C-alpha positions as CSV (number, residue, x, y, z in Angstrom):
1,M,0.0,0.0,0.0
2,K,2.8,2.4,0.9
3,K,4.5,1.7,-2.4
4,K,1.2,2.4,-4.3
5,I,0.6,5.8,-2.5
6,L,4.2,6.8,-3.1
7,A,3.9,6.0,-6.8
8,L,0.7,8.1,-7.0
9,L,2.5,11.0,-5.2
10,C,5.4,10.9,-7.6
11,C,3.2,10.9,-10.7
12,A,1.1,13.8,-9.3
13,I,4.2,15.8,-8.4
14,A,5.7,15.2,-11.8
15,A,2.5,16.3,-13.6
16,V,1.8,19.4,-11.5
17,F,5.3,20.8,-11.5
18,M,6.4,19.6,-14.9
19,F,6.8,23.1,-16.3
20,T,6.4,25.5,-13.4
21,G,9.4,27.8,-12.9
22,C,11.3,26.3,-15.9
23,G,12.4,29.7,-17.1
24,G,10.5,29.4,-20.4
25,T,7.3,31.0,-21.5
26,G,5.4,29.1,-18.8
27,G,7.5,30.2,-15.8
28,G,8.4,33.5,-14.1
29,N,7.0,36.9,-15.2
30,S,4.9,37.3,-12.1
31,G,4.0,40.9,-13.0
32,G,1.8,41.9,-15.9
33,N,0.9,39.6,-18.8
34,W,2.9,36.5,-19.7
35,W,2.1,37.0,-23.4
36,N,2.8,39.7,-25.9
37,T,1.0,41.1,-28.9
38,T,2.8,42.6,-31.9
39,G,1.8,44.0,-35.3
40,T,-1.4,45.5,-36.6
41,L,-4.5,44.1,-38.1
42,E,-5.6,45.0,-41.7
43,K,-9.4,45.3,-42.0
44,D,-11.7,45.8,-45.0
45,D,-14.4,48.5,-45.3
46,A,-16.8,46.3,-43.4
47,G,-14.5,45.9,-40.5
48,N,-13.5,42.3,-41.2
49,V,-10.0,41.2,-40.7
50,V,-8.0,40.6,-43.9
51,F,-5.8,37.6,-43.8
52,N,-2.8,37.1,-46.1
53,N,-0.9,33.8,-46.0
54,V,-1.1,33.3,-42.2
55,E,0.1,29.9,-41.1
56,I,-1.2,28.3,-37.9
57,K,0.4,25.3,-36.2
58,L,-2.3,23.1,-34.6
59,S,-1.5,20.3,-32.2
60,T,-4.4,18.1,-31.3
61,V,-4.9,15.1,-29.1
62,V,-7.2,13.6,-31.8
63,N,-5.1,10.6,-32.8
64,G,-7.4,7.5,-33.0
65,E,-10.1,6.4,-35.4
66,D,-11.2,10.1,-35.6
67,K,-7.7,11.3,-36.7
68,D,-8.3,11.1,-40.4
69,P,-11.8,12.7,-40.3
70,F,-10.4,15.5,-38.3
71,N,-7.5,16.1,-40.6
72,R,-9.9,16.1,-43.6
73,I,-11.9,18.8,-41.9
74,V,-8.8,20.9,-41.5
75,A,-7.9,20.3,-45.2
76,Q,-11.4,21.6,-46.1
77,F,-10.7,24.8,-44.1
78,N,-7.3,25.2,-45.9
79,A,-9.0,24.8,-49.3
80,Q,-11.7,27.4,-48.4
81,Y,-9.1,29.9,-47.0
82,R,-6.4,29.3,-49.6
83,G,-4.0,32.3,-49.7
84,K,-5.5,33.6,-46.4
85,I,-4.9,31.0,-43.6
86,N,-3.2,27.6,-43.7
87,V,-3.5,25.2,-40.7
88,V,-0.8,22.6,-40.2
89,V,-1.9,19.7,-38.0
90,T,0.2,17.6,-35.7
91,N,-1.7,14.7,-34.1
92,I,-0.3,13.6,-30.7
93,A,-1.3,10.6,-28.6
94,E,-3.2,11.5,-25.4
95,A,-0.6,9.8,-23.2
96,Y,2.1,12.2,-24.4
97,Y,0.1,15.3,-25.4
98,E,0.4,17.5,-22.3
99,S,4.1,16.8,-21.7
100,T,5.0,17.2,-25.4
101,V,3.0,20.4,-26.0
102,G,3.8,21.8,-22.6
103,Q,7.6,21.6,-23.2
104,Q,7.3,23.0,-26.7
105,I,5.5,26.0,-25.4
106,A,7.5,26.4,-22.2
107,Y,10.8,26.6,-24.2
108,D,9.2,28.1,-27.3
109,L,10.7,25.3,-29.5
110,N,8.4,24.4,-32.4
111,A,5.5,25.4,-30.2
112,P,2.0,25.1,-31.6
113,D,-0.1,28.2,-32.0
114,L,-3.4,26.4,-31.4
115,L,-4.3,23.5,-29.1
116,M,-7.2,21.2,-29.3
117,S,-7.2,18.8,-26.4
118,H,-9.4,17.7,-23.5
119,E,-10.8,20.3,-21.2
120,K,-9.5,18.3,-18.2
121,G,-5.9,19.1,-19.1
122,H,-6.2,22.8,-19.7
123,K,-5.9,23.7,-16.0
124,F,-2.2,22.7,-16.3
125,F,-1.8,25.0,-19.2
126,V,-3.3,28.0,-17.4
127,Q,-1.5,27.2,-14.2
128,D,1.9,27.2,-15.9
129,R,1.0,30.2,-18.2
130,L,1.3,28.1,-21.3
131,I,-1.9,29.4,-22.9
132,Q,-3.2,33.0,-23.2
133,P,-6.8,34.4,-23.0
134,F,-8.8,35.3,-26.1
135,D,-10.2,38.5,-24.6
136,E,-7.7,40.9,-26.2
137,I,-7.8,39.5,-29.7
138,M,-11.6,39.1,-29.6
139,E,-11.9,42.8,-28.9
140,Q,-9.4,43.9,-31.5
141,S,-10.5,41.5,-34.3
142,G,-14.2,41.5,-33.7
143,I,-14.2,37.7,-33.8
144,V,-16.1,36.9,-30.6
145,F,-17.0,33.7,-28.8
146,D,-20.1,34.0,-26.7
147,M,-20.3,31.2,-24.2
148,A,-24.1,31.3,-24.3
149,D,-23.7,29.7,-27.7
150,Y,-22.1,26.6,-26.2
151,A,-23.1,23.7,-24.0
152,E,-23.8,25.0,-20.5
153,G,-22.0,22.1,-18.7
154,L,-18.9,22.7,-20.7
155,A,-18.9,26.5,-21.2
156,K,-18.9,27.1,-17.5
157,Y,-15.2,26.0,-17.5
158,S,-14.1,28.3,-20.3
159,S,-12.3,30.6,-17.9
160,M,-10.5,27.7,-16.2
161,G,-11.3,29.1,-12.8
162,T,-9.6,32.4,-13.4
163,G,-12.7,34.6,-13.4
164,D,-14.0,36.3,-16.5
165,S,-11.2,35.7,-19.0
166,L,-11.8,33.3,-21.8
167,Y,-9.1,30.6,-22.0
168,G,-10.9,27.8,-23.8
169,V,-13.7,27.3,-26.4
170,P,-15.7,24.1,-26.2
171,V,-15.7,21.9,-29.3
172,D,-17.6,18.7,-28.6
173,A,-18.5,16.1,-26.0
174,Q,-18.0,12.3,-25.8
175,S,-18.8,9.6,-23.3
176,M,-19.7,5.9,-23.3
177,V,-22.8,5.2,-25.4
178,V,-25.3,2.5,-26.1
179,Y,-25.4,0.3,-29.2
180,Y,-28.2,-2.2,-29.5
181,N,-29.4,-5.0,-31.9
182,K,-32.5,-3.7,-33.6
183,K,-33.6,-7.2,-34.7
184,I,-33.6,-8.4,-31.1
185,L,-35.5,-5.3,-29.9
186,E,-38.2,-5.9,-32.5
187,K,-39.0,-9.2,-30.9
188,Y,-39.7,-7.7,-27.5
189,A,-40.6,-4.0,-27.8
190,D,-41.7,-1.3,-30.1
191,S,-39.0,1.1,-29.0
192,F,-35.9,1.3,-26.7
193,P,-36.9,2.2,-23.2
194,S,-36.3,5.8,-21.9
195,D,-36.2,5.0,-18.1
196,R,-34.6,2.5,-15.8
197,A,-37.7,0.6,-15.0
198,G,-38.5,0.1,-18.6
199,L,-34.9,-0.9,-19.3
200,I,-34.8,-3.6,-16.7
201,S,-38.2,-4.9,-17.7
202,L,-37.0,-5.3,-21.3
203,L,-33.7,-6.8,-20.4
204,E,-35.4,-9.4,-18.2
205,K,-37.5,-10.5,-21.2
206,I,-34.5,-10.7,-23.5
207,A,-32.3,-12.5,-20.9
208,E,-35.0,-15.2,-20.6
209,G,-36.2,-15.3,-24.2
210,E,-32.7,-15.3,-25.8
211,N,-30.9,-17.2,-23.1
212,M,-28.2,-14.4,-22.9
213,T,-26.7,-11.8,-20.7
214,P,-28.1,-8.8,-22.6
215,I,-25.5,-6.1,-21.8
216,A,-22.0,-6.5,-23.0
217,W,-19.5,-4.0,-21.5
218,S,-16.0,-4.1,-20.1
219,T,-16.1,-3.2,-16.4
220,T,-12.3,-3.3,-16.5
221,L,-12.0,-0.7,-19.2
222,G,-10.8,2.7,-17.9
223,Y,-13.6,4.5,-19.7
224,F,-16.1,2.4,-17.7
225,S,-14.9,4.0,-14.4
226,Q,-14.2,7.5,-15.9
227,Y,-17.3,7.8,-17.9
228,L,-20.0,5.3,-17.0
229,F,-19.5,5.1,-13.3
230,A,-19.1,8.9,-13.1
231,T,-22.4,9.2,-15.0
232,A,-24.1,6.9,-12.5
233,V,-22.8,9.1,-9.7
234,I,-24.1,12.4,-11.1
235,Q,-27.5,10.8,-12.1
236,N,-27.9,10.0,-8.4
237,G,-27.2,13.6,-7.4
238,G,-23.5,13.4,-6.6
239,Y,-20.4,14.9,-8.1
240,I,-16.9,13.8,-8.9
241,N,-15.0,17.1,-8.5
242,N,-16.5,19.4,-5.9
243,P,-17.5,22.6,-7.8
244,D,-17.5,24.6,-4.6
245,A,-14.1,23.6,-3.3
246,D,-10.9,25.4,-4.1
247,D,-8.6,22.9,-2.5
248,Y,-9.2,20.0,-5.0
249,L,-9.9,17.6,-2.2
250,A,-12.5,14.9,-2.7
251,D,-15.4,14.3,-0.3
252,W,-16.8,11.1,-1.8
253,S,-16.9,9.5,1.6
254,S,-16.9,12.4,4.1
255,N,-19.9,14.2,2.6
256,P,-23.0,12.2,3.5
257,E,-25.1,13.2,0.5
258,N,-22.2,12.6,-2.0
259,N,-21.4,9.4,-0.3
260,A,-25.0,8.2,-0.7
261,A,-24.8,9.1,-4.4
262,F,-21.6,7.0,-4.8
263,K,-23.2,4.0,-3.1
264,K,-26.4,4.4,-5.1
265,A,-24.3,4.5,-8.3
266,I,-22.5,1.3,-7.4
267,A,-25.8,-0.4,-6.4
268,S,-27.5,0.6,-9.7
269,I,-24.7,-1.1,-11.7
270,R,-24.5,-4.1,-9.4
271,E,-28.2,-4.7,-9.8
272,L,-27.8,-5.2,-13.5
273,I,-24.8,-7.5,-13.0
274,Y,-26.2,-9.7,-10.2
275,H,-29.8,-9.6,-11.2
276,D,-31.9,-12.5,-10.1
277,P,-32.7,-15.0,-11.6
278,R,-30.5,-14.0,-14.6
279,P,-27.7,-11.5,-14.9
280,L,-28.5,-8.6,-17.1
281,A,-25.0,-7.3,-17.6
282,A,-21.5,-8.8,-17.7
283,V,-18.8,-8.3,-15.1
284,G,-15.0,-8.7,-15.7
285,Q,-15.3,-9.0,-19.5
286,S,-12.4,-7.8,-21.6
287,E,-13.3,-5.2,-24.2
288,A,-12.6,-7.7,-27.0
289,D,-15.0,-10.3,-25.4
290,A,-17.7,-7.7,-24.9
291,L,-17.5,-6.6,-28.5
292,N,-17.4,-10.1,-29.8
293,S,-20.5,-11.0,-27.8
294,F,-22.4,-8.2,-29.4
295,L,-21.2,-8.8,-33.0
296,T,-22.1,-12.5,-32.8
297,G,-25.6,-11.9,-31.4
298,R,-24.8,-13.2,-27.9
299,A,-25.6,-9.8,-26.4
300,F,-28.4,-7.3,-27.1
301,I,-26.5,-4.1,-25.9
302,Y,-22.9,-3.1,-26.3
303,V,-21.8,-0.1,-24.2
304,S,-18.7,1.4,-25.8
305,L,-17.5,4.6,-27.4
306,P,-19.1,6.8,-30.1
307,W,-16.2,6.9,-32.6
308,F,-16.4,3.1,-33.1
309,I,-19.7,3.3,-35.1
310,D,-18.0,2.4,-38.4
311,S,-15.8,-0.4,-37.0
312,I,-18.8,-1.9,-35.2
313,A,-20.9,-1.8,-38.4
314,E,-18.1,-3.4,-40.4
315,G,-17.4,-6.1,-37.9
316,F,-21.1,-6.9,-37.5
317,G,-21.5,-7.2,-41.2
318,Q,-18.5,-9.5,-41.7
319,L,-19.6,-11.9,-38.9
320,N,-23.2,-12.0,-40.1
321,G,-23.0,-13.1,-43.7
322,G,-21.2,-10.2,-45.3
323,I,-23.8,-7.5,-44.7
324,D,-22.9,-4.1,-46.1
325,P,-21.9,-1.7,-43.2
326,E,-24.4,0.9,-44.3
327,V,-27.1,-1.7,-44.2
328,V,-26.0,-2.6,-40.8
329,K,-26.2,1.0,-39.6
330,N,-29.7,1.3,-41.1
331,D,-31.3,-2.0,-40.3
332,Y,-29.4,-3.7,-37.5
333,L,-27.6,-1.2,-35.3
334,G,-29.6,1.0,-32.9
335,A,-28.3,3.8,-30.7
336,A,-29.4,4.9,-27.3
337,S,-28.2,7.0,-24.3
338,L,-27.1,6.2,-20.8
339,A,-29.5,8.9,-19.6
340,N,-31.9,7.7,-16.9
341,W,-30.0,4.3,-16.6
342,F,-28.9,4.5,-13.0
343,T,-31.8,6.0,-11.0
344,D,-35.5,5.4,-10.8
345,E,-36.1,9.1,-10.1
346,Q,-36.8,11.6,-12.9
347,N,-35.2,14.9,-12.1
348,E,-32.7,17.4,-13.3
349,N,-29.8,15.0,-12.8
350,S,-31.2,11.7,-14.1
351,A,-30.6,12.5,-17.8
352,K,-27.1,13.9,-17.3
353,I,-24.1,12.3,-19.0
354,Y,-20.5,12.6,-17.8
355,G,-17.5,12.5,-20.1
356,D,-14.8,14.4,-21.9
357,S,-14.8,17.5,-24.1
358,H,-12.2,18.9,-26.5
359,F,-11.5,22.6,-26.1
360,F,-9.6,25.0,-28.3
361,A,-6.9,27.1,-26.6
362,M,-4.2,29.5,-27.9
363,S,-0.5,29.1,-27.0
364,A,1.2,31.8,-25.0
365,T,3.9,31.9,-27.7
366,V,1.6,33.5,-30.3
367,R,2.6,37.1,-30.5
368,D,1.6,38.4,-34.0
369,I,-1.9,39.9,-33.9
370,N,-2.6,38.5,-37.4
371,K,-1.9,35.0,-36.2
372,K,-4.0,35.4,-33.1
373,A,-6.9,36.6,-35.3
374,A,-6.4,33.7,-37.7
375,V,-6.5,31.3,-34.7
376,C,-9.9,32.8,-33.7
377,E,-11.1,32.6,-37.3
378,F,-10.4,28.9,-37.5
379,I,-12.1,28.3,-34.1
380,R,-15.1,30.2,-35.2
381,W,-15.3,28.3,-38.5
382,F,-14.9,24.9,-36.7
383,T,-17.4,25.6,-33.9
384,Q,-20.0,27.7,-35.7
385,T,-20.3,26.0,-39.2
386,G,-23.1,23.5,-39.4
387,S,-21.6,21.4,-42.2
388,V,-18.3,21.1,-40.2
389,G,-20.2,20.0,-37.1
390,A,-22.0,17.4,-39.2
391,S,-18.7,16.1,-40.5
392,W,-17.2,15.9,-37.0
393,A,-20.4,14.1,-35.9
394,D,-19.6,11.5,-38.6
395,A,-16.5,10.8,-36.6
396,G,-18.6,10.2,-33.4
397,H,-18.4,13.6,-31.7
398,M,-21.5,15.6,-30.5
399,T,-21.0,19.3,-31.1
400,A,-20.8,21.6,-28.0
401,S,-22.0,24.5,-30.2
402,K,-25.6,25.5,-30.1
403,V,-25.1,27.4,-33.3
404,I,-24.2,24.1,-35.0
405,S,-26.7,21.9,-33.2
406,E,-29.5,24.2,-34.3
407,S,-28.3,24.3,-37.9
408,P,-30.1,22.4,-40.7
409,E,-26.9,20.8,-41.9
410,Y,-26.3,19.3,-38.5
411,Q,-29.8,18.2,-37.8
412,S,-30.2,16.6,-41.3
413,S,-27.0,14.6,-40.9
414,E,-27.7,10.8,-40.8
415,S,-24.9,10.4,-38.2
416,V,-26.6,12.9,-36.0
417,S,-30.2,11.7,-36.5
418,K,-29.5,8.0,-36.3
419,F,-26.7,8.0,-33.7
420,I,-25.3,11.2,-32.1
421,S,-28.7,12.6,-31.2
422,K,-29.6,9.3,-29.5
423,F,-26.3,8.8,-27.8
424,Y,-26.9,11.9,-25.6
425,S,-29.9,13.5,-23.9
426,G,-28.9,17.0,-25.1
427,I,-25.8,19.2,-25.0
428,D,-26.9,21.0,-21.9
429,N,-27.1,17.7,-20.0
430,F,-23.4,17.0,-20.5
431,E,-20.9,17.3,-17.7
432,C,-17.1,17.0,-17.5
433,V,-14.6,17.0,-14.7
434,G,-14.1,20.7,-14.7
435,V,-11.2,22.7,-13.3
436,T,-8.6,20.5,-11.6
437,P,-5.0,19.6,-12.2
438,F,-5.6,16.2,-10.6
439,Y,-7.9,14.7,-13.1
440,G,-5.6,11.7,-13.7
441,D,-5.6,10.9,-10.0
442,I,-9.4,11.2,-9.9
443,N,-9.6,8.7,-12.8
444,N,-7.3,6.3,-11.0
445,A,-9.4,6.6,-7.8
446,L,-12.6,5.8,-9.7
447,V,-11.0,2.8,-11.2
448,D,-10.0,1.6,-7.7
449,I,-13.6,2.0,-6.5
450,I,-15.0,-0.1,-9.3
451,L,-12.4,-2.8,-9.0
452,N,-13.1,-3.2,-5.3
453,T,-16.9,-3.2,-5.5
454,L,-18.3,-4.8,-8.6
455,E,-16.6,-8.1,-8.3
456,Q,-18.8,-8.9,-5.4
457,A,-22.6,-9.2,-5.1
458,D,-23.0,-7.6,-1.7
459,A,-22.4,-4.0,-0.6
460,S,-20.5,-4.8,2.6
461,K,-17.2,-3.4,1.4
462,D,-18.5,-0.4,-0.6
463,D,-18.0,2.2,2.2
464,A,-14.5,1.1,2.8
465,A,-13.7,1.1,-0.9
466,I,-15.0,4.6,-1.4
467,K,-13.2,5.9,1.7
468,K,-9.9,4.3,0.7
469,A,-10.1,5.8,-2.8
470,Q,-10.9,9.2,-1.4
471,D,-8.2,9.1,1.2
472,D,-5.5,7.9,-1.3
473,Y,-6.5,10.6,-3.7
474,N,-6.5,13.3,-1.0
475,A,-3.1,12.2,0.2
476,V,-1.8,13.0,-3.2
477,V,-3.5,16.4,-3.3
478,S,-2.4,17.3,0.3
479,F,1.2,16.2,-0.4
480,V,1.5,18.4,-3.5
481,G,-0.1,21.2,-1.4
482,M,-2.0,23.1,-4.0
């Protein structure tokens, strides 16, 4: 146990103090701004900025199945703005993103101008003065981002806890989602249920009638703890990162109401796994086994990630007689949300979904005012153009922009109407971890809770597991002393 806590402390210290005081852009300069602005803007008679061959270096954490779609969208921008703005993309794996980009900016060595990465990591960038606010360039360029135009549960973190300054612009939202077999559903119901009671009733019928465990999911997958379990907590009225605390300490066990929410969340998942007389959901499955169960018709529901739509459709088609993937998506593959899955109550929390969100941010190394304006123009284009939002939805990402979500191009997209709109209960119901430099330690603690509770049918060790995870996490925070 001591070795584990020591390892967690070392990781947290390394992460929190990776760039602070390094002598580069991110350190020092305690007085005044840590960024500069040079040059002048050229505007046309209508007051719009005139761009002339401005190059932007964009580093993004998008590096999986959604990498190629993202890069194609950027190529579309470059074609549309040829001779005006050109965006050069570097895709960096999530595990290395913050350290790589942080060092580049801190030492101003091949630093990106524009960042697109998860909101949860941006507190690091603000803390170490690696990104700059948009306020100055918005005022001078007239390219303005109104956070009322973005998802409420994400936009509230756009200042990264600094007050009124705008440090991040929300792009999208992603969490675990529900895929189901339409052919099996047709045998037992007219539509997919919208509340927990209806869900359990349907699953009971399918478990008996099909002689199967209806839900395939991997309880050992990191996303299960970070997304699905956290969703269960907030649907039961709890929270992961205390929005009213400024010390980053967790009160999952010490706060009675939050502790009750954590225990209800565990119980709601456990009820599906250890349901009598037949289990309704698997426990301990690997991700490969869960997927295989669904693709081969041995499970009705597969809980996974939204950007796997095409892979799932292709695999299902191959394993079921060579069905065309588009036919699979139309006739065999249904989509639903985790909303209302983990509580019997219908209230302001029951439809909420917890996950991650990509945000745009501007590097502190950007000085030229024309480049700053070009950064804003690209962000505006990406987050306020309906066709762009529809293309990004094709890659599995729900837009965080109300301008896009209300556009005809987005609403008429098949990816949106058949999948994205059904994966989530609405953009204002989406929540993310918020402002904390300890998100990695929070995720590790949630994993520990799940691993120490779901492998057993009774709740006798739940209190101890929650308290231990809280205490281990708080030990890290207290040792770092932020």
